[in-house]
C-alpha positions in Angstrom: -0.1 0.2 0.2 1.4 3.4 -1.2 0.5 6.3 0.6 1.6 9.6 -0.8 0.7 13.1 1.1 -0.8 15.3 -0.9 1.2 18.5 -2.1 0.2 21.8 -0.4 -0.5 23.2 -4.1 -3.1 20.3 -4.2 -4.6 21.3 -0.7 -4.5 25.0 -1.5 -8.2 25.5 -3.3 -9.4 23.8 0.0 -7.6 26.3 1.9 -9.2 29.0 -0.1 -12.6 27.6 0.0 -12.2 27.4 4.0 -11.4 31.2 3.7 -14.2 32.2 1.8 -16.5 30.3 4.1 -14.6 31.6 7.2 -15.3 35.4 5.8 -19.0 34.2 5.4 -19.4 33.3 9.0 -17.5 36.5 10.3 -19.7 38.5 8.4 -22.9 36.8 9.8 -21.3 36.9 13.2 -20.6 40.6 12.6 -24.5 41.4 11.3 -26.0 39.2 14.5 -23.8 41.3 16.8 -24.8 44.6 15.3 -28.4 43.0 15.6 -27.8 42.1 19.2 -26.7 45.6 20.4 -29.3 47.3 18.5 -32.3 45.8 19.5 -30.7 45.3 23.5 -32.0 47.6 26.1 -29.8 50.4 26.3 -26.4 49.6 26.7 -25.0 52.6 25.6 -23.0 55.3 27.6 -25.1 57.8 29.8 -26.1 60.8 28.0 -23.8 64.1 28.5 -20.5 62.6 28.3 -19.5 63.7 25.5 -20.2 60.5 23.4 -23.4 61.6 21.5 -20.8 62.6 18.8 -18.7 59.3 19.2 -22.1 57.2 18.8 -22.5 58.5 14.9 -18.9 57.5 14.3 -19.3 54.1 16.0 -22.3 53.5 14.0 -20.6 54.6 10.8 -17.6 52.4 10.9 -19.9 49.2 12.0 -21.8 49.4 9.0 -18.4 50.2 6.9 -16.7 47.2 8.2 -20.2 45.1 7.3 -19.8 46.4 3.6 -16.5 45.6 3.3 -16.5 42.1 4.8 -18.9 41.4 1.9 -15.9 41.4 -0.3 -14.0 38.1 0.7 -17.1 36.3 1.0 -18.7 36.5 -2.2 -17.0 35.4 -5.5 -18.4 38.3 -8.0 -18.2 41.9 -7.7 -22.3 42.1 -8.2 -23.1 39.9 -5.5 -20.9 41.6 -2.8 -21.9 45.0 -4.1 -25.7 43.7 -3.9 -25.0 42.3 -0.3 -22.8 45.5 0.9 -26.0 47.6 -0.5 -28.2 45.0 1.8 -26.5 46.8 4.6 -28.5 50.2 4.2 -32.1 48.5 4.8 -30.6 46.3 7.4 -29.3 49.6 9.3 -32.6 50.9 8.8 -34.4 48.3 9.9 -32.3 48.1 13.0 -33.2 51.5 14.0 -37.2 51.1 13.2 -36.4 47.9 15.4 -35.5 50.1 18.3 -39.0 51.6 18.6 -39.9 48.5 20.2 -37.2 47.9 22.8 -37.5 49.5 26.1 -35.3 52.3 26.7 -34.4 53.0 23.0 -35.7 55.1 20.3 -35.3 55.4 16.5 -33.0 58.1 15.4 -32.9 59.0 11.7 -29.4 60.6 12.2 -28.2 57.0 13.4 -29.6 55.6 10.5 -27.9 58.0 8.1 -24.6 57.2 10.0 -25.5 53.5 9.2 -26.2 54.1 5.7 -23.0 56.4 5.3 -20.7 53.9 6.8 -22.2 50.9 4.4 -21.8 53.7 1.6 -18.0 54.1 2.8 -17.5 50.5 2.9 -18.8 50.2 -1.0 -16.3 53.1 -1.9 -13.4 51.4 -0.3 -14.6 48.0 -1.6 -12.1 47.8 -4.7 -9.0 48.0 -2.9 -10.1 45.7 -0.1 -11.0 43.4 -3.0 -7.4 43.8 -4.3 -6.0 43.5 -0.6 -7.9 40.2 -0.4 -6.7 38.7 -3.5 -3.3 39.9 -2.7 -3.2 37.8 0.4 -5.0 34.7 -0.8 -2.5 34.5 -3.8 0.5 35.2 -1.4 -0.5 32.5 1.3 -1.3 30.3 -2.1 2.0 31.1 -3.3 3.5 29.6 -0.1 1.8 26.4 0.1 2.6 26.1 -3.4 6.5 25.7 -2.6 
């Protein structure tokens, strides 16, 4: 019986597929985290500590990351763009959902910050997609040795 270990180059497509799957689960976990914090009773800092402006930056940054996370998840640019654009109604829905949570209220400026973050992520997507491809190729060439 002749047992031969597969070459790293033969294994690389499986690793790349696993990378995409891990990115998908990270994206879903990010959306779940945003939904959890958005729809939980008020967990934010108390008002009046200068955090009112910081709140909008956190909203914007969070949705920018969610939009950027679509790039390694979807194989085509169109699918990634559609998923990133879906972060806009997702953010609006999270704000509307806060109406039904004790101690929370919907804020149109939060929805605007969510949308701005998603649009910033979409604007940065081409550069991020190239970065993901570069990392994938460099790791793949390591395994091809």
